[in-house]
Every structure is written in structure tokens, then in C-alpha cells.
C-alpha positions in Angstrom: 195.8 141.9 157.1 198.6 139.7 158.3 202.2 140.1 157.0 201.8 137.1 154.7 198.8 138.8 153.0 200.7 142.1 152.5 202.5 142.8 149.2 205.6 144.9 148.8 203.4 147.6 147.3 201.3 147.6 150.6 204.4 147.8 152.7 205.8 150.7 150.6 202.4 152.5 150.7 202.2 152.1 154.5 205.7 153.4 154.9 205.0 156.4 152.7 201.9 157.4 154.7 203.9 157.0 158.0 206.8 159.1 156.6 204.3 161.8 155.5 203.0 161.9 159.1 206.6 162.3 160.4 207.2 165.2 158.0 203.9 166.8 159.2 205.2 166.4 162.8 208.5 168.1 161.8 206.6 171.0 160.2 204.4 171.4 163.4 207.4 171.4 165.7 209.2 173.9 163.5 206.3 176.3 163.7 206.9 176.6 167.4 210.4 177.9 166.9 210.6 181.6 167.4 211.5 183.9 164.5 211.5 187.7 164.6 207.7 187.9 164.6 205.2 186.8 167.2 202.9 183.9 166.3 200.4 182.0 168.5 202.2 178.7 167.4 205.2 179.7 169.5 203.4 178.6 172.6 202.2 175.2 171.3 204.8 173.1 173.0 204.2 174.7 176.4 202.6 172.4 179.0 201.0 173.8 182.1 200.7 172.0 185.4 196.9 172.4 185.8 195.6 170.7 188.9 198.3 168.1 188.7 197.9 167.3 185.0 200.3 168.5 182.3 197.9 170.3 180.0 198.8 172.0 176.7 198.6 175.8 177.0 196.3 176.2 174.0 193.7 174.1 175.8 193.7 176.4 178.8 193.7 179.8 177.2 193.1 181.9 174.1 196.3 183.0 172.6 196.2 186.3 170.7 198.7 188.3 168.6 197.9 192.0 169.0 201.1 193.1 167.3 204.2 191.7 165.7 206.1 192.0 169.0 203.5 190.9 171.5 201.4 187.9 172.4 198.4 187.8 174.8 197.2 184.8 176.7 193.7 185.0 178.1 193.1 182.0 180.5 189.6 180.5 180.5 190.0 179.8 184.2 191.5 183.0 185.7 192.8 181.1 188.7 195.2 179.2 186.4 196.9 182.5 185.3 199.8 182.0 187.8 200.5 178.5 186.6 200.4 179.6 183.0 202.7 182.5 183.7 205.1 180.1 185.5 205.1 177.6 182.6 205.8 180.3 180.0 208.7 181.7 182.1 210.2 178.2 182.7 210.0 177.2 179.0 213.0 177.3 176.7 211.5 180.3 174.7 213.2 183.0 176.8 210.0 185.0 177.4 209.2 187.0 180.6 205.4 187.2 180.8 203.6 189.9 182.8 200.3 189.1 184.4 197.7 191.8 185.1 195.3 189.4 186.8 193.1 188.7 183.8 195.4 188.8 180.9 199.0 187.6 180.5 201.1 189.7 178.1 204.3 188.5 176.5 206.6 191.0 174.9 208.7 189.4 172.2 212.2 190.9 172.4 214.2 191.1 169.2 216.4 188.0 168.8 220.1 188.4 169.7 222.7 186.7 167.6 223.3 184.1 170.3 219.6 183.4 170.6 219.3 183.0 166.8 222.1 180.4 167.0 220.2 178.6 169.8 217.1 178.6 167.6 219.1 177.1 164.7 220.3 174.3 167.0 216.6 173.6 167.9 215.7 173.6 164.2 218.5 171.1 163.4 217.5 168.9 166.4 213.8 168.8 165.3 214.9 168.0 161.7 217.2 165.2 163.0 214.3 163.7 165.1 212.2 163.7 161.9 215.0 161.9 159.9 215.4 159.3 162.7 211.6 158.6 162.6 211.7 158.2 158.8 214.7 155.9 159.0 212.9 153.8 161.7 209.9 153.5 159.4 212.3 152.3 156.6 213.8 149.7 159.0 210.3 148.4 159.8 209.4 148.1 156.1 212.7 146.4 155.2 212.2 143.9 158.1 208.7 143.1 156.8 210.1 142.6 153.3 212.8 140.3 154.6 210.3 138.3 156.6 208.2 137.8 153.4 211.4 136.5 151.7 212.2 134.2 154.6 208.6 132.8 154.5 209.1 132.2 150.7 206.2 134.6 149.9 208.5 136.5 147.5 211.8 135.8 145.8 215.2 137.3 146.4 214.8 139.7 143.4 211.4 141.0 144.6 212.9 141.4 148.1 215.8 143.4 146.8 213.4 145.6 144.6 211.2 146.2 147.7 214.1 147.2 149.8 215.5 149.5 147.1 212.0 151.1 146.8 211.9 151.7 150.5 215.4 153.2 150.5 214.5 155.5 147.6 211.4 156.7 149.4 213.5 157.3 152.6 216.0 159.4 150.6 213.2 161.5 149.2 211.7 162.1 152.6 215.0 163.0 154.2 215.7 165.5 151.4 212.2 167.0 152.0 212.9 167.3 155.8 216.3 169.0 155.0 214.5 171.5 152.7 211.9 172.3 155.3 214.6 172.8 158.0 216.8 174.9 155.9 213.8 177.2 155.0 213.1 177.6 158.7 216.8 178.3 159.4 216.7 181.1 156.8 213.6 182.5 158.4 215.3 182.4 161.9 218.5 184.1 160.6 216.5 186.9 158.8 216.9 190.1 160.9 
């Protein structure tokens, strides 16, 4: 479907779907932020140098949660345990893994006040990335509507209505991202 065949409704629908994907991405990234409890998702953003290729940790090992304060990482390839341990130690999570040869244990220390504030900054940064993505999608939609107006496919009023609809959609999605981030911030600050 070329731009000339698209209607404003199609552009708005496409923008809405892309914005939903951006919000899902924000939710996924926020799941990796550490709270007081151990979750396997905390290690989702860790990439391990596995034979020269940056590989996600969850593709190299089974991640278990034996207790609220501990994670276990069981590598499929035991020879990669050293690289996995190094990747976890070098991540921004602040964990010190211990390797017993077959299993890597990660004790989750309670969050200090300073560490909680760092986590809040990470939450805000992830939220801001999501908002920028949503605004970029709006910009693309507005450009498509303006192009249609320029090509005389639609009139000035239809163009204005389409741009207003995209702005309204953007405002909704930004509010949704703000709500998701503030809920995560509350979770991080709960002692």
C-alpha cells in the first residue's frame, strides 16, 4: 500500500500499533530493573561474550530463583561459566556472582538508599526512551498526513483533523508510559 492509497485512518491505526509496541518495550525494560525481590527478568539485559558473539544470558543458561534474595544461573555449556560470571559482575546491576564450577549463585543484597535512587534514574531513563519513540512515531504519522495534503489527496481540514488525532493518541500513550514508570518507581522505593 503506497502512501497515496493510505487514509488518515490507516496512518492513525499504524501509529497506534507502533506506539503499543513501544509501550511493551518499556514494560519489558522496566522488568529488568531491580527491586527488593529477586526475579529472573533482572538478568534479561545482560549480554555475554560467547565465542566472540554478544549473546543474551537467557540463551546460554537457565536462570532460577531459589529464594527471594538469590538467583541461580545454570549454564548449558559449563565452559562458558567464567564468561557468564564476568558479564554479570561487569553489568550495571551491582551483583557479585559466585561460581562453584557448575552453578553460578547471585545473592541479591538489600537495596541501599543510594542504589534505590540509581534505580529510579534508570526507570526514568527507560520511560523517557519510550516517550521519545512514541513522539517519533507521531512525527512519522504527521509527515505522512502532510504529504497526503501536499499531493492533494486530502484537504486542509482533513489534514488538521488527522494531525490532531495523532497528537491525541500520542498524549494518551505518553500518559500510559508515565503511569507505568511511576508504578515501577513506587515498587523500587518500597523497602
